N, C-alpha and C positions, 0 to 999 in steps of 0.2 A: 580362472575367470571364465564364466560362460559368455555366450555371444550377446546376451541381453546387457550385461555390464559393459562390454566393449562398445556396443552400439550406443548405449546411454551416455557413456562418457564422450563419445565422438559427437553426438548430437548436442550435448550440453556445453561443449566447448572446452578449451584448455583450462579456463579458470576453474570450472567444476572438477576437472580431473586433478588439478593441483590441490584444491581444497579437500577432495576425497582422499588424497594421499597424506593429509595431515597438516598441510601448510595453512596458516592463517593470513589471508591477504587483506583482511579488513574491508571496509566499504570504499566505494569510489570517492576520491577526494580526501581521504584521511591523511595521506602523505603530504597533501598540500595545506593541511590545517583547516579544511572546509567542513561545515556541519554535514551530517548524514542526510537530514531532511530539512525542508523548509527554505526560506530565503537564504541565499548564499551557498546552497548546495549545488553540486554538479548538475547541470541541465540534463534531463533525460534525452536519450537518443531520438525518440519519436518527436518530441517538441523541436529538436534541432533540425530534423529533416522537414518537419512541417513549416518551420520558419524559412528554410531555404527554398521550399516549394512556393511559398507566398512571395518571397523576394524574386524568384525566377519568373513567376507569372507577371509580376509588376514590371520587371525589366523587359520581358517579351512585349508587353503592351506598349511601353515607352518606345522600344525599338521599332515596333510595327507602325505606331502612329506618327512618330516624329522623324525617324531616320530612314526607313525603307519605303515610306509613302504607301503603306497598306499592303505590302507584299509579305505574306507570312513565310514563304519559303526562303526569303533572304534575311529574316529577322534574327536568326540564331547567333551569328558572330557579333553583330552589333549589340545584341542583348547581353552577351558576355562582357563586352566593353562597358555597357551601362551598369552591369552588376559590379564590375571592378570599381567604377567611379562611385556608385551608391555605397558600396562597402567601405571604401576609404573615407568618404565624407561623413557617413552616419556613425560608423564605429569609432572613427577618430574624434568626433565631436560629442555625441551623446552616449556612446558605448553600445548601441544596438541598431540593427537595421529595422526597417518597418515590420518585417515578419517576426523578428525576435521580440520587438516591443509588443506586438499583438499577442504573442504567446508567452509573454512574461519572462523573457531571457535577457541577459546582458553579457557582454564580453569585457572581462577585466584582466588586469595583469596578475600573474601568479602571486605577487606580493600584496594584492588587494587594491592597487591604485588603477589609474587609467593607463591605457597603452600609449606609448609615444608614437609620433607620426611615422617614424621609420618602421617600427614593429607592426603598425596597422597596415602599411603598404605591403610589407613582407607577407603578412597573414592573408591579405586580400589577393595578392598575386598567386600564392600557393593554393588558395581556395579555388581560384579560377582555373588552375591547372587540373584540379579534380583528383589526381592520384593521392596527394598527401592527405586529403580529407577522408579517404577510404581506409586509411591505416590508423588504428587507435592504439593507445597505450593502456595500461591496466586501470587508469583513472577515467578512461573513456574519452580522452582528448585526442583529436586528430593530429597528424604531423604538422599541419598548418598552425594549429594552436601551440603545439609543443615547441616548434622552431621559433615562434614569435614570443614565447613566454606568456601565452594567454590561456585563459580558461573561461568556458561559458557556464554561467551560473543562473540560478533562478532569481527573479526579482522578489 
């Protein structure tokens, strides 16, 4: 193996290296019985980050205007609490936060139904911790989704 192959496999990630070795991993969501493209398919990472960015901006505005009295430097922790409440209320009732709704995403149970209240709370708390959301499985689901039995799909 020359250096270009070693660098290419490293930059491409472990999935590309495994597929290059001959393993067929399929598409994201195949193991969950989801379609490869279109409505019901696994939500792309860019849209999920975009939705989180929109939700975080909304929570910062709410915390800045209603909780901290206009002090931007003190709005961070209250915004995290607002994000927790927003996530529990909106994902628990309509299946998506305002950011997810704007970008055409929805959170569902792995079996296709709505998440129960306990699983929504677990998912929201883990999301607010941050670390579980940064570790993904081969279907692109974060640990917060995996532990709560959830998956983010396109609408």
